[in-house]
N, C-alpha and C positions, 0 to 999 in steps of 0.2 A: 392526585387521579386515581378511580380504582385498577384494579389491578384485568388484565384482558381477559376475559373468560371464554367468549365466542367471536368463532370467525369476521372480518372485519376484513372489506377489501380499501388500501391507500393509496392513493394517485401522491406524485410525485411527476410535478408538471415539467421542472428543469430538465428531469432527464428521462422526461420519458417513458417512466414506467411504473404500472400499476404489480402491485405486489396483494396477498391476500394471507393476513398474518392470521395462523390457523394454530392458537396454541392448545386447545384440547388433544394435539395432536403427537405433544412433547410431552416431556417430565424432565424434574430439573436437572441441570447438569451434572453430568459424570464423565469416569470415566472409560477412556474412546479405548482399544489398539495400540498401542504406542502408534504414534506418528512418523518419528523415525527412519526413512529412508534407509535399506544396508543394500546397495545395489555391488559396494565391493569393497573388501578391505581395504587399511588404511593403507598398507603396502606399493594399495595399485591409486588410492588415490590423485589428481594431474593434479590438487589445489593443496595439497603440501607441497612443504617446501622442497624437499628432497627433488619433487618433480616439476614445479613449475616454476623454479631460481634459474633450471634453462632458458624461458623463455622471456622474449627481451619483454618490459612490460611497457606496459601505456602511462602508467603514473604509483607512482609506490610512494608510501606513507612511510617513511625508516630507510636506516641504511641495511647491512647485510640479515639483522635482525628484526628487518621490516612489519609494519602491525598490517599494513592492508596494502591491496595491490588491487591494480586494478592492470587486463588483460585480454586483447583480444578474444568473441566470442571463437571457439572452434570449429563452430557448424552454422555461422548469420544465415538467418533468413532475407538478409537484404546485404545486400554490399557496395562499396564505390566503382564501382566496373561493372556494374550493372545498371545502363538506364534506364534501364525499365522497373526495375523495384530499389533504389539506390536509397542507400542506406550504410550506416555504420552499427555493429552490434558491440557490446561490452561487457565484460564480467568483472564482478566487486566479487574477491575473497575478501572478505571481513575479518576475517582475522588466521593466521600462522597456523593455529592449535584445532586440528582435526574434531578436537574430541567438545567444543567449544563450542554452545548453538547462539542465536543474535542477543537475544535475551538473557545471555544466560553472562554476557561480555557488560562493566560494569559502564555504569552513565554515560562519563567521558570518553570509555570508546564505544559507545555506539553513537556520542553527539563523532565522534572523530569521521563515523563510515556515513553518515548526514552531508559530514561537511565535505566528504566525499563525495560525492554526489554531487553537490552543489557546484564544487568544480568541474568536475568534467561537463554539466551541463553548459555549463557557461563555456565552456572549451567547445562543444560540439556545436553551442548555435552560432559562434563563427563561422560555419560551412556554410553559404547562402543556400547550399541547395537543403537544409533541413530545415524542417519546417513543423515537426512535431517529436519529440521526444516523450516515451515512455523509461520512469526506472521503475522495477518490481523487483518482487521475491516470492520463490516460491515454495516452505515450508513441510515438510516431508510430502511423500508419494502421493497422495491421492491432489494433492496441489501441483504437482506436476513439475516437482527437484523430482532430480536424478541420480542428483553424489552428494552425499552427507556432509559436506564439511562446508560450512557453514559459507552462500554467497548468495550478492545478488545480481539482476543483470539492468543493462542501457539500449534501451533498445530506440536507436532513431532513425527518423525518414525521411524523405520529401513527400510519400502521402501522409496524407490526417483521415485517418479514420472521420466516415460521413457523422455518426454517432455523438461524435464532441463537438464537429460543427457545428452540428444542431443544438447541443447543448448551450454553447458560447452566444446560439443566435437567441434563445430563449430565456440566458439570463441576462441579455444586454438588452432584451425587450424590457425586462420588469424592471433595472434599471433605469431607462428612461419613463416609465408608467409613475414605478414607485421613488423614483428622486439618490437612491441608493444599492448596493451594489449589495442581492440577494442571500451571500452567505456571509454576510455582516448585521443582516436584519436575522437568521437565521440563530447563529450564534447568539445574538440578543435574547431570540424569543428561546431557546433552549435552556438559558443560561438559567441552572438550579433545581429544572426542571424534570418531571419523571425518568425522562432521556439521559439526563446529564449525568456522566462516569466523573470526570476531575478537571481544576485550573489552575492558573498559577496565573500568575500577570504579562503574559508573554502567550502561552498555548491554553486553548479547549479541548474539550474531548466530550462525544458526544453519542447514543446511535441512532442510525438514522431514520426518521417517523418510517417511512416505508423503505424499512429495511430489506434488501434482497437475499443475504445469507445470516442465518442463525450465530446471532452475537456481532453480528459488523459491527463493526465503528468509524468512523469521523473525528483526528484531529487535525485540526486548523491552527497556523498564527491565528492571534489576535488580530494582527496588526495585515492591514489589507497591502498584501504583496503579491508580484504576478508568479513567481516561480523559484525552488529553491534556492537558489544561486545569488538572491537577493537577503536572504536571512544573514543573523547578524549572529554573531558566536554566542551570546546568552542564550536568543532563538535557538540555538542549534542544540545547544544542554536541555533548554528545556521538553523539546522536541524529541530529545532524546529519550530524559525523564516520562514519559507521559503514555511512548514507544514502550519501552521497557514494561511498562506496567502493564500495559494492555497484554504484549503476545507472552509473557511471565503468563500470564491471569490462564489464555490460553496453551503454555505447556503444561498448566499441574495439572489441565486436563486431560492432554495429548492428542490435542484438536490440530490438527493441521491449519494453514493458514497461508493465502497469497497476501499480501499490500503493494498497494504502490498509487504512485502520483504523479500526473506527468502535467503538460502545457504542449500549448501550440506559440511556438516560437516566437511568431510576428505579431501576435494579437499581447497587447502589455496590457488586460485588466482586469486578468482573470487571479479572482482571489485562492489560492494557492491551499489545498489539505490534501491528504493521505487516507484515502483508505484501503482497511483493514479488512478482509475476508475469509472469514472460518470458512472449512470448506465441511461442514459434519455432514450432508446433503447429499445423493444423491437426485439430479431434476430427473423426473420422468417423462411420461408419455404428456402428462399433463400441463407440464411447465410448459414438456417443446412442443406439444401440437397446440396449446391454448398463446403460448407468453407470456401466461401469466404465472409470476412464479410465487410454488406456496410458503411461507417464511411460519417454519414449527413454533417460534421465538419471538414470541414479543419483545420488540424495543425496551421497552419498561423492564423485565425480566430481563435480556440483556445489560443492561445498565443496573437493575441489585446486584449481577455475578462480577461485574469487576469493580463496583463498588464494594462489593462484601458483604454487602447487607441488605 
């Protein structure tokens, strides 16, 4: 496929998304100012062992020298005592070491973080009032991080966001019409094409055709699996290897990012994927007014960046 030279409009029907790919407004990847927030010194960090060990954990991997710790979110948007906005929020402290970013951890430790996500999602799903679970990470101040100790969050609520229900409806319509999962077909269609990043026997990664964000990447288990709690040990390790490569490349150019995965608890035919959303550009009047997203890095060029060629 030739390099994208001129602006073009791209649609993603399943996600109800229209994007203008405008590569002429951008240059090659380059270093940005450091994305690591420095909101507080290490001595005041609430997620370092000296502070967090006095808090009762929801879950902890390891004993006194724990590797990963899950605690209640101190400032929740939802909680179990608010029937109008019912839910639970947790913080996953990904490492005991203040100076370690997720991408800097060994693959096996990233896999352990992902397995903790799966464990917590499974436990939260047992609450009959929880209908929606979102696992997400904010890395860098521009991506919404307020504490620079590596951590992620889990948001579980009774309320299901309308756009998530609409996406499920469209994906279901697609499956009825074509006789197979939209995402399973998408993985095959993108395989080793211009937007392909990498794969092994268990996991695949590529940049989506109608990417909303510069250098956006999707990471899929190749097996059709509903949610992260259903992954097998080898799949966690494979997913961790792919995620480490992608966020490691973003760290090299100091680009802040969010990643997330989510599920509708009582719908059992989703295809799990992890979406990595780098936060290079700020949406301005054009995007806010028209709801047309302008992406200045073509996904084909973003895939080359991740592939290193």
